[in-house]
C-alpha positions as CSV (number, residue, x, y, z in Angstrom):
1,M,-92.3,3.3,-45.1
2,S,-96.0,2.6,-45.0
3,S,-98.2,5.2,-46.8
4,K,-101.1,4.7,-44.2
5,G,-101.9,7.9,-42.4
6,L,-101.0,8.3,-38.8
7,R,-103.0,9.7,-35.9
8,V,-100.8,12.6,-34.9
9,L,-101.2,14.9,-31.9
10,V,-99.5,18.3,-32.5
11,L,-98.7,20.0,-29.3
12,A,-98.2,23.8,-29.3
13,G,-98.6,26.7,-26.9
14,G,-97.3,25.9,-23.6
15,P,-95.8,28.2,-20.9
16,G,-93.3,30.9,-21.5
17,R,-92.5,33.9,-23.7
18,E,-92.5,32.0,-27.0
19,R,-96.0,30.7,-26.7
20,A,-97.3,32.8,-29.5
21,V,-94.6,31.6,-31.9
22,S,-95.3,28.0,-30.8
23,L,-99.0,28.3,-31.6
24,Q,-98.1,29.7,-35.0
25,G,-95.7,26.9,-35.8
26,G,-98.0,24.2,-34.4
27,G,-100.7,25.4,-36.9
28,Q,-98.2,25.2,-39.8
29,V,-97.1,21.7,-38.8
30,A,-100.7,20.5,-38.3
31,Q,-101.7,21.8,-41.7
32,A,-98.7,20.2,-43.4
33,L,-99.3,16.9,-41.8
34,R,-103.0,17.0,-43.0
35,E,-101.7,17.6,-46.5
36,A,-99.5,14.5,-46.1
37,G,-102.5,12.5,-45.4
38,H,-102.5,12.2,-41.6
39,E,-105.3,12.6,-39.1
40,V,-104.1,15.5,-36.9
41,T,-105.3,16.9,-33.6
42,E,-104.0,20.2,-32.2
43,R,-103.8,20.7,-28.6
44,D,-102.3,23.2,-26.0
45,I,-100.3,21.8,-23.1
46,L,-99.1,23.1,-19.9
47,P,-97.1,21.6,-17.0
48,N,-100.3,21.6,-14.8
49,D,-102.6,20.4,-17.7
50,L,-101.6,17.2,-19.4
51,S,-105.1,16.4,-20.5
52,A,-104.0,16.3,-24.1
53,L,-101.6,13.4,-23.4
54,D,-104.4,11.5,-21.6
55,E,-106.7,12.0,-24.6
56,F,-103.9,10.8,-26.9
57,T,-103.5,7.6,-25.0
58,Q,-107.2,6.9,-24.6
59,T,-107.9,7.4,-28.4
60,G,-104.9,5.3,-29.5
61,G,-102.8,8.0,-31.1
62,D,-99.7,7.0,-33.1
63,V,-97.2,9.8,-32.6
64,I,-96.9,13.2,-30.9
65,F,-95.3,16.2,-32.7
66,P,-94.2,18.8,-30.1
67,V,-93.7,22.3,-31.5
68,L,-93.0,24.1,-28.2
69,H,-90.2,26.4,-27.1
70,G,-88.6,27.5,-23.9
71,L,-87.2,25.6,-21.0
72,W,-90.1,23.3,-20.3
73,G,-91.3,22.7,-23.8
74,E,-88.0,21.9,-25.4
75,G,-85.5,21.8,-22.5
76,G,-86.3,18.3,-21.3
77,G,-89.4,18.8,-19.1
78,L,-92.0,17.8,-21.7
79,Q,-89.7,15.3,-23.2
80,R,-89.3,13.5,-19.8
81,I,-93.1,13.3,-19.5
82,L,-93.4,11.8,-23.0
83,S,-90.7,9.3,-22.4
84,D,-92.1,8.2,-19.1
85,R,-95.4,7.6,-20.8
86,D,-93.7,5.5,-23.4
87,V,-95.2,7.3,-26.4
88,N,-93.7,8.0,-29.8
89,Y,-92.7,11.6,-30.2
90,V,-90.8,13.7,-32.7
91,G,-87.5,15.3,-31.4
92,S,-84.8,14.6,-29.0
93,G,-85.1,12.7,-25.7
94,P,-84.9,14.4,-22.3
95,G,-81.1,14.0,-22.0
96,A,-80.3,15.8,-25.3
97,A,-83.0,18.3,-24.8
98,S,-81.8,19.4,-21.4
99,L,-78.2,19.5,-22.6
100,C,-78.9,21.6,-25.7
101,I,-81.0,24.1,-23.9
102,N,-78.1,24.8,-21.6
103,K,-75.8,27.0,-23.8
104,H,-72.8,26.4,-21.6
105,L,-72.9,22.7,-21.5
106,T,-73.6,22.6,-25.3
107,K,-70.4,24.6,-25.9
108,L,-68.3,22.5,-23.6
109,T,-69.6,19.3,-25.2
110,V,-68.9,20.3,-28.8
111,A,-65.5,21.8,-27.9
112,E,-64.4,18.4,-26.6
113,H,-65.0,17.1,-30.2
114,G,-63.0,19.7,-32.0
115,V,-65.7,22.2,-32.8
116,A,-64.7,25.9,-32.3
117,T,-67.0,27.9,-30.1
118,P,-66.4,31.4,-28.6
119,Q,-64.8,31.6,-25.2
120,A,-67.5,31.9,-22.5
121,E,-68.0,32.0,-18.7
122,L,-71.0,30.8,-16.7
123,L,-71.9,33.3,-14.1
124,L,-74.0,32.4,-11.0
125,E,-75.6,35.1,-8.9
126,G,-73.2,37.6,-7.7
127,Q,-70.2,36.5,-9.8
128,T,-68.3,38.8,-12.2
129,P,-66.7,37.7,-15.4
130,T,-63.0,37.8,-16.4
131,I,-64.0,38.0,-20.1
132,Q,-63.9,41.8,-21.0
133,A,-66.1,43.6,-23.6
134,P,-67.0,43.3,-26.4
135,V,-69.1,40.3,-25.2
136,V,-72.7,38.9,-25.5
137,V,-74.4,38.5,-22.2
138,K,-77.3,35.9,-22.4
139,A,-79.5,33.9,-20.3
140,L,-78.2,30.3,-19.8
141,E,-81.5,28.6,-20.9
142,E,-83.7,30.8,-23.1
143,G,-84.6,31.1,-26.7
144,S,-85.6,33.6,-29.5
145,T,-82.9,36.1,-28.3
146,F,-84.9,36.8,-25.0
147,G,-82.5,37.6,-22.3
148,L,-79.6,38.6,-24.6
149,A,-77.5,41.7,-25.0
150,I,-74.6,42.5,-27.3
151,C,-72.3,44.7,-25.4
152,K,-69.5,46.7,-27.2
153,T,-68.2,48.4,-24.0
154,Q,-67.6,47.2,-20.5
155,A,-70.1,49.7,-19.2
156,Q,-72.7,48.1,-21.4
157,A,-71.7,44.6,-20.2
158,D,-72.0,45.6,-16.6
159,A,-75.4,47.2,-17.1
160,A,-76.6,44.1,-19.0
161,R,-75.5,41.7,-16.3
162,E,-77.2,43.7,-13.7
163,S,-80.4,44.0,-15.6
164,L,-80.5,40.4,-16.8
165,S,-79.6,38.9,-13.4
166,K,-83.0,40.1,-12.1
167,D,-84.8,37.6,-14.2
168,Y,-82.1,35.0,-14.8
169,P,-80.0,33.6,-11.9
170,K,-77.5,32.0,-14.4
171,L,-76.0,34.0,-17.2
172,L,-73.5,33.2,-19.9
173,V,-70.9,35.8,-20.9
174,E,-69.5,35.0,-24.3
175,R,-66.8,36.7,-26.4
176,Y,-68.6,38.7,-29.1
177,V,-67.9,37.5,-32.7
178,P,-68.7,40.0,-35.3
179,G,-69.2,38.8,-38.8
180,K,-71.7,36.7,-40.9
181,E,-74.5,34.8,-39.0
182,L,-75.2,31.4,-40.5
183,T,-77.5,28.5,-39.5
184,V,-77.6,24.9,-40.6
185,G,-80.6,22.6,-40.1
186,V,-79.9,18.9,-39.6
187,I,-82.6,16.2,-40.0
188,A,-82.4,12.4,-39.6
189,G,-81.8,10.5,-42.8
190,E,-83.6,7.6,-44.3
191,T,-82.1,4.5,-45.8
192,P,-83.5,3.1,-49.0
193,G,-86.7,1.4,-48.2
194,G,-86.9,3.1,-44.8
195,E,-85.9,0.1,-42.8
196,T,-83.6,1.9,-40.4
197,P,-85.4,4.7,-38.6
198,D,-82.7,7.1,-37.5
199,S,-79.8,6.6,-40.0
200,E,-77.1,9.1,-40.9
201,P,-78.4,12.6,-40.4
202,M,-78.2,15.1,-43.3
203,A,-77.2,18.7,-43.1
204,L,-79.5,21.0,-45.0
205,P,-78.2,24.0,-47.0
206,A,-76.7,26.7,-44.9
207,I,-78.6,30.0,-44.7
208,Q,-76.9,33.4,-44.0
209,I,-79.2,35.6,-42.0
210,V,-79.0,39.4,-42.6
211,P,-81.3,41.2,-40.2
212,P,-82.3,44.8,-40.7
213,G,-80.6,45.7,-37.4
214,E,-77.5,44.6,-35.6
215,C,-79.2,41.6,-34.0
216,Y,-81.4,38.8,-35.3
217,D,-83.9,39.4,-32.5
218,Y,-87.4,38.4,-32.0
219,D,-88.9,40.9,-34.3
220,A,-86.3,40.1,-37.0
221,K,-87.1,36.4,-36.6
222,Y,-90.9,36.4,-36.6
223,T,-92.4,39.7,-37.8
224,S,-90.0,41.6,-40.0
225,N,-90.2,41.3,-43.7
226,D,-86.8,43.1,-44.0
227,T,-84.6,40.2,-42.8
228,Q,-82.7,38.6,-45.7
229,Y,-82.1,34.8,-45.9
230,L,-79.3,34.0,-48.3
231,F,-78.4,30.6,-49.7
232,D,-75.8,32.2,-52.0
233,I,-73.2,32.8,-49.3
234,D,-70.0,34.7,-50.0
235,L,-67.7,32.2,-48.2
236,P,-65.2,29.7,-49.5
237,A,-66.6,26.3,-50.2
238,Q,-64.3,24.7,-47.6
239,T,-65.7,27.1,-44.9
240,L,-69.2,26.1,-45.7
241,Q,-68.3,22.5,-45.6
242,Q,-66.7,23.0,-42.3
243,I,-69.9,24.4,-40.9
244,R,-71.9,21.5,-42.3
245,D,-69.5,19.0,-40.8
246,W,-69.6,20.7,-37.4
247,S,-73.3,20.8,-37.5
248,L,-73.4,17.0,-38.0
249,T,-70.8,16.5,-35.3
250,A,-73.0,18.6,-32.9
251,Y,-76.1,16.4,-33.8
252,R,-74.2,13.3,-32.9
253,V,-72.2,14.1,-29.8
254,L,-75.1,16.0,-28.2
255,G,-77.4,13.0,-28.7
256,V,-79.9,14.9,-30.9
257,R,-82.7,12.9,-32.5
258,H,-84.7,13.7,-35.7
259,L,-84.0,17.4,-36.1
260,C,-82.1,20.4,-34.9
261,R,-80.8,23.8,-36.0
262,V,-77.1,24.8,-35.4
263,D,-76.2,28.5,-35.3
264,F,-72.8,29.9,-36.2
265,M,-71.0,33.1,-36.5
266,V,-68.2,33.4,-39.1
267,D,-65.7,36.1,-38.2
268,D,-63.9,38.6,-40.4
269,L,-61.0,36.2,-40.8
270,G,-63.4,33.5,-42.2
271,R,-63.3,31.3,-39.1
272,P,-66.6,29.7,-38.0
273,W,-67.7,29.5,-34.4
274,L,-70.6,27.4,-33.2
275,I,-72.9,29.5,-31.0
276,E,-75.9,27.2,-29.9
277,V,-78.0,24.3,-30.9
278,N,-81.8,24.3,-31.0
279,T,-83.6,20.9,-30.7
280,I,-87.1,22.2,-31.6
281,P,-86.5,24.8,-34.4
282,G,-89.4,27.1,-35.4
283,F,-92.0,26.1,-37.9
284,T,-93.6,29.4,-38.7
285,T,-93.6,31.0,-42.1
286,H,-90.4,32.8,-41.3
287,S,-88.6,29.8,-39.8
288,L,-85.2,28.5,-41.0
289,L,-85.2,24.8,-40.9
290,P,-88.4,24.5,-43.1
291,M,-86.8,27.1,-45.5
292,A,-83.6,25.1,-45.7
293,A,-85.5,21.8,-46.2
294,A,-87.5,23.4,-49.1
295,K,-84.2,24.4,-50.6
296,A,-83.1,20.8,-50.4
297,G,-86.4,19.6,-52.1
298,L,-88.5,18.8,-49.1
299,N,-91.7,20.9,-48.7
300,L,-93.3,21.2,-45.3
301,A,-95.6,18.3,-45.8
302,Q,-92.8,16.0,-46.8
303,L,-90.6,17.2,-43.9
304,T,-93.3,16.7,-41.2
305,N,-94.3,13.4,-42.7
306,R,-90.7,12.2,-42.6
307,L,-90.3,13.3,-39.0
308,A,-93.5,11.8,-37.8
309,R,-92.8,8.4,-39.4
310,L,-89.3,8.3,-38.2
311,A,-90.7,8.9,-34.6
312,C,-93.1,6.0,-35.0
313,K,-90.3,3.7,-36.0
314,D,-87.7,4.9,-33.6
315,I,-88.0,3.3,-30.1
316,S,-84.9,5.1,-28.7
317,N,-86.9,8.0,-27.2
318,T,-84.7,8.2,-24.2
319,R,-81.3,7.9,-25.9
320,A,-78.7,9.6,-23.8
321,P,-76.2,12.1,-25.2
322,T,-72.9,10.5,-26.4
323,G,-69.4,11.8,-26.1
């Protein structure tokens, strides 16, 4: 690929509860891109304020690097706007973004391709589940463990449904899988010489997450220094390979582009279960995909440079999910 610097617009902030995390990650990405030799502008963006995109077009920018989280920022809303404007941008198109933010549709799609995922039911307002505790009750389209409750008893599950339904009209009730929590980052690969933009994806080293409490919640993700991130994982090699293979399967069948993070639980019998897929993983100092990339030999400047250059070459911004 050309070594000429790009004019990159990093978008961060946005609406929703993960705004602060987005701003942190956006700052990290912007600094890394500058280290890689690019001209970088950082801008906030909101559904009712798209002035950053107007400026990008007027000044002849090369590529947009969104670092937003939540339903609008990573769930297809922003991606649809970027695709409609026919600009280069890092990350999945609107089809894959809206599919992956929906935890239920994600599970149904990967299950059709042989990937194990815990039994779950989608609940609309007023509906009650048939799956009994222990369960996880979670918002259908939310991130950073917002709108999530681990319920060991049926009384806890009933209370969680009643509480969460006040804020979320659609809930997912999923069979609780105790065990090891693992995550695998996937990034687009490059062919020798870089002639093919989005070639075979590569699965980064798996990370086992050991939070200080029972749940890898918001504090454990972004503020705690007690959360452990392990690359030396006490699991058979074939199990770790299965997790990597399923991560690549999810990337392909969900239509993901450039990058994602795939989360798993491995139960006490050693069986892996896919939980969800995140199409804009975090980029803070505590975030997992950059950590795994570094383990694989890609520092943050190299990682963001690869993603930005791939987005400039890849014209399939609106690629629909397959499968």
